[in-house]
LUMBAVO-415509 format. One record per residue (C-alpha): x, y, z; residue in three letters. Coordinates in pm, whole numbers, plus 32768, in hexadecimal, padded with zeros to 4 digits. Each point is the difference from the previous one (the first is absolute). Example, Ala and Ser with C-alpha at 12.3 -4.5 7.8 and 13.67 -1.06 7.14 Angstrom:
BEGIN
84CE7E3E830Cala;808981587FBEser;
END
This chain:
BEGIN
A5805FF95D12met;80E07ECC7FC0his;806F802C816Cthr;7EAD7FE5807Cleu;7FC37EC47F2Dile;812B7F558067leu;7FD18046817Fthr;7EA37F677FEAleu;808A7EC57F4Aala;81077FC880F5leu;7EDF80228108met;7F437F0D7F68val;81167F147FCAval;804980258177gly;7EAB7FC6808Bval;7FEA7EAE7EFDval;81487F88807Bser;7F8F7FF38179ile;7F977EA4805Cpro;7EA87FE28083ala;7FC77FD08175ala;7F517EAE7FC1gly;812C7F757F3Fala;80777F2080FEgly;7ECB7F458020ala;801D7F9C7E91ala;81657F698059ser;7F697F1D80F7ser;7F827F187EE5ser;816C7FAA7F9Dval;80597EBC8097pro;810D80208114gly;7F9281798055tyr;7EB47FB38067gly;7F38804F8143val;80BC7EEE80ADala;814880987FD7ala;7F7581678083thr;7F747F2E811Easp;814A7F7A806Cala;809E81388004his;7EEB809C80E0val;800F7EE480E8leu;8196800E8007glu;7FF181668054ala;7EF87FB78110gln;80EC7F1180AAarg;812F80EB8023leu;801A80648151pro;7FBF8171804Fasp;813380D98017val;8018811A8119asn;80EE81167FB0ile;803A80FD8114glu;80A681437FBBval;806A80ED8121his;8084814D7F8Bthr;801580988152ala;81547F848083asp;801C81118103gly;814F80647F6Agly;805881657F98ser;802D80677EC2ser;8153809C7FB9arg;800181497EE7trp;81187F757F3Atyr;7F2D7EB37FCBglu;7EF980DD7F46asn;803680177E7Apro;7F5D81597FF4val;810B808C810Dtrp;81027F607F38val;7F9D80B87EBCala;7FE9815D80CCile;81417FCA8072gly;80927FA27EB3val;7F5681167F49leu;809080E38114gly;81527F7E7FD5leu;7FF3802F7E7Aleu;7F80815A803Cleu;8134804A80EFala;81017F757F02val;7F5A80E77EDBval;800B813A80CEleu;815D7FAB8068ile;80777FC57E97val;7F51813C7F8Dmet;80B380DC812Dala;81407F5C7F83ser;7FF080607E8Barg;802E817E8080gly;7F3C81227FB7gly;80D480B97EEDgly;7F6381277F4Bthr;7F937FF57EB0thr;80D381197F2File;7F4780777EC8leu;80C280D57F0Blys;7F4180EE7F26thr;
END
């Protein structure tokens, strides 16, 4: 029961601590941060030139298998498996002797 009350209390505190959507309008009455400052930023943003970004992904080149990280990971795992098999084979296959 205490956990439920604590959870509800934390939820209420969290909801109350979220600023209201209209909080920005209240700060416009503060000198220096009024509507004129906001309009200046909007006008400055409108004066900036448009930026044209072109991305070409099809360069026509062939992709090599060793440049692909998936194939590199498969190769590393295969090499690791080969090393483990060699180490296990070199340890010998002696028999276990049980004395009764």
